[in-house]
N, CA, C and O atoms as a MOPAC input file, in Angstrom:
PM7 MOZYME 1SCF
protein

 N    185.29800 1  -145.59000 1    76.70800 1
 C    184.57700 1  -146.52400 1    75.85100 1
 C    184.63200 1  -146.08800 1    74.40000 1
 O    183.95700 1  -146.68100 1    73.55900 1
 N    185.40200 1  -145.08800 1    74.08800 1
 C    185.58900 1  -144.73100 1    72.69700 1
 C    184.34100 1  -144.19400 1    72.01500 1
 O    184.23400 1  -144.27100 1    70.79100 1
 N    183.40100 1  -143.65500 1    72.77000 1
 C    182.20800 1  -143.07100 1    72.16800 1
 C    181.12100 1  -144.06600 1    71.79300 1
 O    180.04400 1  -143.66800 1    71.35000 1
 N    181.38500 1  -145.33600 1    71.96100 1
 C    180.36000 1  -146.33700 1    71.63600 1
 C    179.36800 1  -146.44000 1    72.77700 1
 O    179.74800 1  -146.39800 1    73.94700 1
 N    178.10200 1  -146.57400 1    72.43400 1
 C    177.05300 1  -146.67800 1    73.44400 1
 C    176.97600 1  -148.09200 1    73.98900 1
 O    177.12000 1  -149.06900 1    73.25500 1
 N    176.74800 1  -148.17900 1    75.27200 1
 C    176.47100 1  -149.46400 1    75.88800 1
 C    175.06200 1  -149.87700 1    75.48500 1
 O    174.13800 1  -149.06400 1    75.52200 1
 N    174.90000 1  -151.12500 1    75.10500 1
 C    173.58300 1  -151.59400 1    74.68800 1
 C    173.08200 1  -152.63100 1    75.67600 1
 O    173.63200 1  -153.72600 1    75.79400 1
 N    172.03500 1  -152.26100 1    76.37500 1
 C    171.39200 1  -153.18600 1    77.29900 1
 C    169.98300 1  -153.43600 1    76.78200 1
 O    169.18000 1  -152.51100 1    76.66400 1
 N    169.69800 1  -154.67700 1    76.47900 1
 C    168.35300 1  -155.04700 1    76.06700 1
 C    167.65800 1  -155.70300 1    77.25500 1
 O    168.30300 1  -156.08500 1    78.23200 1
 N    166.34800 1  -155.82800 1    77.16200 1
 C    165.65600 1  -156.43700 1    78.28900 1
 C    164.38900 1  -157.17000 1    77.84100 1
 O    163.88600 1  -157.00700 1    76.72900 1
 N    163.91400 1  -157.98000 1    78.77200 1
 C    162.70100 1  -158.77300 1    78.55900 1
 C    161.65100 1  -158.40400 1    79.60700 1
 O    160.84300 1  -159.24000 1    80.01100 1
 N    161.67300 1  -157.15100 1    80.03800 1
 C    160.78100 1  -156.71300 1    81.11000 1
 C    159.32200 1  -156.77600 1    80.67300 1
 O    158.48600 1  -157.31700 1    81.39600 1
 N    159.00800 1  -156.23400 1    79.50600 1
 C    157.60300 1  -156.19400 1    79.08400 1
 C    157.02500 1  -157.59600 1    78.94600 1
 O    155.93700 1  -157.87300 1    79.45100 1
 N    157.74100 1  -158.47000 1    78.27200 1
 C    157.24900 1  -159.83900 1    78.08400 1
 C    157.01700 1  -160.51900 1    79.43200 1
 O    155.98700 1  -161.15900 1    79.64400 1
 N    157.97700 1  -160.37500 1    80.33400 1
 C    157.86200 1  -161.02000 1    81.64100 1
 C    156.74200 1  -160.39600 1    82.46200 1
 O    155.99500 1  -161.10300 1    83.14000 1
 N    156.62600 1  -159.07600 1    82.40300 1
 C    155.54700 1  -158.38700 1    83.13000 1
 C    154.19000 1  -158.87500 1    82.66500 1
 O    153.30700 1  -159.14100 1    83.48100 1
 N    154.01900 1  -158.99200 1    81.35500 1
 C    152.74000 1  -159.45800 1    80.81200 1
 C    152.45800 1  -160.89900 1    81.22200 1
 O    151.31800 1  -161.24000 1    81.53800 1
 N    153.47500 1  -161.74100 1    81.21800 1
 C    153.29500 1  -163.13400 1    81.65500 1
 C    152.87700 1  -163.21100 1    83.12600 1
 O    152.15300 1  -164.12200 1    83.52700 1
 N    153.33800 1  -162.24800 1    83.92100 1
 C    152.98500 1  -162.20600 1    85.34000 1
 C    151.63000 1  -161.53800 1    85.57100 1
 O    151.12400 1  -161.53100 1    86.69300 1
 N    151.04000 1  -160.97500 1    84.51000 1
 C    149.73700 1  -160.33500 1    84.63400 1
 C    149.75700 1  -158.99200 1    85.33000 1
 O    148.75500 1  -158.57700 1    85.91200 1
 N    150.89200 1  -158.30500 1    85.27400 1
 C    151.01400 1  -157.00000 1    85.92100 1
 C    150.87500 1  -155.87500 1    84.90600 1
 O    151.32900 1  -155.99400 1    83.76800 1
 N    150.24800 1  -154.78800 1    85.32300 1
 C    150.20300 1  -153.58700 1    84.48400 1
 C    151.49200 1  -152.80500 1    84.70700 1
 O    152.23500 1  -153.06100 1    85.65400 1
 N    151.74300 1  -151.84800 1    83.82000 1
 C    152.90200 1  -150.97500 1    84.00500 1
 C    152.77500 1  -150.18800 1    85.30800 1
 O    153.76400 1  -149.97200 1    86.00800 1
 N    151.56300 1  -149.76400 1    85.62500 1
 C    151.33200 1  -149.01000 1    86.85700 1
 C    151.64400 1  -149.86600 1    88.08100 1
 O    152.29600 1  -149.40700 1    89.01800 1
 N    151.17700 1  -151.10400 1    88.06900 1
 C    151.42300 1  -151.98700 1    89.22500 1
 C    152.90500 1  -152.28500 1    89.39000 1
 O    153.42100 1  -152.24900 1    90.50700 1
 N    153.59600 1  -152.57700 1    88.29500 1
 C    155.03600 1  -152.82900 1    88.38200 1
 C    155.74800 1  -151.58700 1    88.90100 1
 O    156.62400 1  -151.68500 1    89.76100 1
 N    155.38000 1  -150.43200 1    88.38900 1
 C    156.00600 1  -149.18500 1    88.83200 1
 C    155.83000 1  -148.98700 1    90.33700 1
 O    156.78400 1  -148.64500 1    91.03700 1
 N    154.61200 1  -149.20300 1    90.83200 1
 C    154.35400 1  -149.05200 1    92.27000 1
 C    155.20100 1  -150.01300 1    93.08100 1
 O    155.77900 1  -149.63200 1    94.09900 1
 N    155.27700 1  -151.25500 1    92.63500 1
 C    156.01700 1  -152.27400 1    93.39700 1
 C    157.52000 1  -152.03200 1    93.43300 1
 O    158.19100 1  -152.43000 1    94.38600 1
 N    158.05300 1  -151.38100 1    92.40000 1
 C    159.50100 1  -151.15000 1    92.36400 1
 C    159.88300 1  -149.73200 1    92.76500 1
 O    161.06600 1  -149.39700 1    92.81000 1
 N    158.88300 1  -148.89100 1    93.05800 1
 C    159.16800 1  -147.53100 1    93.48800 1
 C    159.59400 1  -146.61200 1    92.36200 1
 O    160.45700 1  -145.75400 1    92.54600 1
 N    158.98800 1  -146.79100 1    91.18700 1
 C    159.30000 1  -145.96600 1    90.02400 1
 C    158.00500 1  -145.39700 1    89.46700 1
 O    156.92100 1  -145.69500 1    89.96700 1
 N    158.12300 1  -144.58000 1    88.43500 1
 C    156.93700 1  -144.05600 1    87.76800 1
 C    156.58500 1  -144.94300 1    86.57800 1
 O    157.42000 1  -145.69400 1    86.07500 1
 N    155.34200 1  -144.84100 1    86.14400 1
 C    154.91900 1  -145.58200 1    84.94900 1
 C    155.76800 1  -145.14900 1    83.75500 1
 O    156.12500 1  -145.97800 1    82.91800 1
 N    156.09100 1  -143.86900 1    83.67100 1
 C    156.91100 1  -143.36400 1    82.56800 1
 C    158.28000 1  -144.02300 1    82.54000 1
 O    158.82000 1  -144.29900 1    81.46900 1
 N    158.84300 1  -144.27700 1    83.71900 1
 C    160.13500 1  -144.96600 1    83.78200 1
 C    160.00500 1  -146.38700 1    83.25900 1
 O    160.85800 1  -146.84700 1    82.50000 1
 N    158.94700 1  -147.08900 1    83.65400 1
 C    158.73200 1  -148.45900 1    83.18100 1
 C    158.54100 1  -148.47000 1    81.66900 1
 O    159.07700 1  -149.34100 1    80.98500 1
 N    157.78400 1  -147.51100 1    81.14200 1
 C    157.59200 1  -147.41200 1    79.69200 1
 C    158.94100 1  -147.25800 1    78.99400 1
 O    159.20900 1  -147.94000 1    78.00500 1
 N    159.78800 1  -146.36700 1    79.50300 1
 C    161.09200 1  -146.11900 1    78.88600 1
 C    162.00600 1  -147.33800 1    78.97700 1
 O    162.73400 1  -147.63600 1    78.03000 1
 N    161.97500 1  -148.04300 1    80.10500 1
 C    162.78300 1  -149.25900 1    80.26100 1
 C    162.32400 1  -150.30800 1    79.26000 1
 O    163.14400 1  -150.90600 1    78.56300 1
 N    161.01300 1  -150.53500 1    79.18600 1
 C    160.47900 1  -151.55700 1    78.27500 1
 C    160.78100 1  -151.23000 1    76.81800 1
 O    160.98600 1  -152.13500 1    76.00900 1
 N    160.80800 1  -149.95800 1    76.47900 1
 C    161.09300 1  -149.53900 1    75.09800 1
 C    162.59500 1  -149.47500 1    74.82500 1
 O    163.01500 1  -149.15400 1    73.71400 1
 N    163.39900 1  -149.78300 1    75.84300 1
 C    164.86200 1  -149.75000 1    75.75900 1
 C    165.39200 1  -148.36500 1    75.41000 1
 O    166.43700 1  -148.22100 1    74.77600 1
 N    164.64100 1  -147.34300 1    75.84300 1
 C    165.10900 1  -145.96200 1    75.70600 1
 C    165.87300 1  -145.53200 1    76.94800 1
 O    166.52900 1  -144.49000 1    76.95000 1
 N    165.78900 1  -146.32800 1    77.99600 1
 C    166.40300 1  -145.99400 1    79.27800 1
 C    166.92200 1  -147.26500 1    79.92800 1
 O    166.18500 1  -148.23800 1    80.08800 1
 N    168.20100 1  -147.25000 1    80.30100 1
 C    168.77100 1  -148.36100 1    81.06400 1
 C    168.62600 1  -148.01200 1    82.54300 1
 O    169.16000 1  -146.99800 1    82.99300 1
 N    167.91700 1  -148.83100 1    83.29400 1
 C    167.66900 1  -148.49900 1    84.70000 1
 C    168.94800 1  -148.57400 1    85.52800 1
 O    169.92200 1  -149.21600 1    85.13400 1
 N    168.92800 1  -147.91300 1    86.67200 1
 C    170.03700 1  -148.04400 1    87.61200 1
 C    170.13500 1  -149.50600 1    88.02700 1
 O    169.18700 1  -150.27200 1    87.85400 1
 N    171.25400 1  -149.87700 1    88.56000 1
 C    171.43500 1  -151.25300 1    89.01300 1
 C    170.41000 1  -151.60200 1    90.08600 1
 O    169.85400 1  -152.70000 1    90.09100 1
 N    170.16500 1  -150.66200 1    90.99100 1
 C    169.18200 1  -150.91200 1    92.04500 1
 C    167.78800 1  -151.13800 1    91.47100 1
 O    167.09300 1  -152.06700 1    91.88400 1
 N    167.37400 1  -150.30200 1    90.52900 1
 C    166.05400 1  -150.47600 1    89.92800 1
 C    165.97900 1  -151.78700 1    89.14300 1
 O    164.95700 1  -152.47100 1    89.17800 1
 N    167.04500 1  -152.13800 1    88.44300 1
 C    167.06300 1  -153.40100 1    87.70400 1
 C    166.87600 1  -154.58400 1    88.65800 1
 O    166.13400 1  -155.51800 1    88.35200 1
 N    167.54600 1  -154.54500 1    89.81100 1
 C    167.38200 1  -155.61300 1    90.79900 1
 C    165.96200 1  -155.63100 1    91.36100 1
 O    165.40200 1  -156.70300 1    91.58600 1
 N    165.38000 1  -154.46500 1    91.58800 1
 C    164.00400 1  -154.41300 1    92.09800 1
 C    163.03000 1  -155.00600 1    91.08900 1
 O    162.14600 1  -155.78000 1    91.45500 1
 N    163.19400 1  -154.64200 1    89.81700 1
 C    162.32100 1  -155.18500 1    88.76700 1
 C    162.45200 1  -156.69900 1    88.71000 1
 O    161.45000 1  -157.41000 1    88.65200 1
 N    163.68300 1  -157.19100 1    88.72500 1
 C    163.91100 1  -158.63700 1    88.67000 1
 C    163.26500 1  -159.33400 1    89.86900 1
 O    162.65300 1  -160.39100 1    89.72100 1
 N    163.40400 1  -158.74000 1    91.04900 1
 C    162.82400 1  -159.33900 1    92.25800 1
 C    161.29700 1  -159.41600 1    92.15800 1
 O    160.70300 1  -160.45800 1    92.43600 1
 N    160.67000 1  -158.30800 1    91.76000 1
 C    159.20700 1  -158.27900 1    91.66200 1
 C    158.71500 1  -159.26100 1    90.60600 1
 O    157.68300 1  -159.90600 1    90.79000 1
 N    159.44500 1  -159.37900 1    89.50200 1
 C    159.02700 1  -160.29000 1    88.43300 1
 C    159.46500 1  -161.73100 1    88.68400 1
 O    159.11900 1  -162.62700 1    87.91500 1
 N    160.22400 1  -161.95800 1    89.75700 1
 C    160.62100 1  -163.31600 1    90.12700 1
 C    161.60700 1  -163.95400 1    89.16000 1
 O    161.58800 1  -165.16600 1    88.94500 1
 N    162.46400 1  -163.13100 1    88.58200 1
 C    163.43700 1  -163.63100 1    87.60500 1
 C    164.84000 1  -163.19400 1    88.00500 1
 O    165.00600 1  -162.14600 1    88.63000 1
 N    165.85900 1  -163.99300 1    87.65100 1
 C    167.23300 1  -163.53500 1    87.86600 1
 C    167.49500 1  -162.30500 1    86.99200 1
 O    166.99900 1  -162.22000 1    85.86800 1
 N    168.26000 1  -161.37200 1    87.50100 1
 C    168.50800 1  -160.13500 1    86.76700 1
 C    169.09200 1  -160.40400 1    85.38400 1
 O    168.77100 1  -159.70000 1    84.42700 1
 N    169.95300 1  -161.42500 1    85.27700 1
 C    170.60000 1  -161.70100 1    83.98800 1
 C    169.64800 1  -162.30400 1    82.95600 1
 O    169.97900 1  -162.35200 1    81.77200 1
 N    168.47300 1  -162.76600 1    83.38600 1
 C    167.50700 1  -163.24800 1    82.40800 1
 C    166.59700 1  -162.11600 1    81.91900 1
 O    165.94800 1  -162.24500 1    80.88200 1
 N    166.55000 1  -161.00600 1    82.66800 1
 C    165.74700 1  -159.85700 1    82.26100 1
 C    166.54900 1  -158.81300 1    81.49500 1
 O    166.04600 1  -158.20600 1    80.55000 1
 N    167.78700 1  -158.60900 1    81.90100 1
 C    168.63900 1  -157.58000 1    81.29400 1
 C    169.86500 1  -158.22200 1    80.68600 1
 O    170.56200 1  -158.99900 1    81.33900 1
 N    170.12800 1  -157.89300 1    79.42400 1
 C    171.24100 1  -158.51200 1    78.69400 1
 C    172.14600 1  -157.41000 1    78.17400 1
 O    171.69900 1  -156.49100 1    77.48800 1
 N    173.42500 1  -157.51500 1    78.51000 1
 C    174.42900 1  -156.55300 1    78.04500 1
 C    175.05000 1  -157.07100 1    76.75800 1
 O    175.57600 1  -158.18400 1    76.72300 1
 N    174.99200 1  -156.27400 1    75.70900 1
 C    175.59400 1  -156.64100 1    74.42400 1
 C    177.02800 1  -156.14200 1    74.41600 1
 O    177.27200 1  -154.94700 1    74.25200 1
 N    177.97800 1  -157.05200 1    74.59300 1
 C    179.38000 1  -156.66900 1    74.64700 1
 C    180.07500 1  -156.72100 1    73.30000 1
 O    181.30200 1  -156.64000 1    73.24200 1
 N    179.32200 1  -156.85300 1    72.21300 1
 C    179.89300 1  -156.86400 1    70.87600 1
 C    180.66900 1  -155.57100 1    70.65100 1
 O    180.16600 1  -154.47900 1    70.91700 1
 N    181.88000 1  -155.70100 1    70.16600 1
 C    182.75600 1  -154.55700 1    69.87700 1
 C    183.08800 1  -153.73800 1    71.11300 1
 O    183.47600 1  -152.57700 1    70.98800 1
 N    182.94600 1  -154.30700 1    72.29500 1
 C    183.29000 1  -153.60000 1    73.52200 1
 C    184.67200 1  -154.04600 1    73.94900 1
 O    184.87100 1  -155.18600 1    74.36900 1
 N    185.60300 1  -153.15700 1    73.83900 1
 C    186.98700 1  -153.49700 1    74.24100 1
 C    187.61500 1  -152.35700 1    74.97200 1
 O    188.77000 1  -152.45200 1    75.38700 1

């Protein structure tokens, strides 16, 4: 990838709040820690594919509406 970082943005926090879930509750439902959810929401951590699918399932959203890959300058 030529040293360029992959950029994955997400809408987890907004969607979680709309669903009325706390970070702790989302973490429990997806089998992660609250710290992991905090890092995902702050876009400091890109979750594994499995965790991303679990988050999408719990929040009732398609994965592609929660996680967006920025392919700008990716060749």
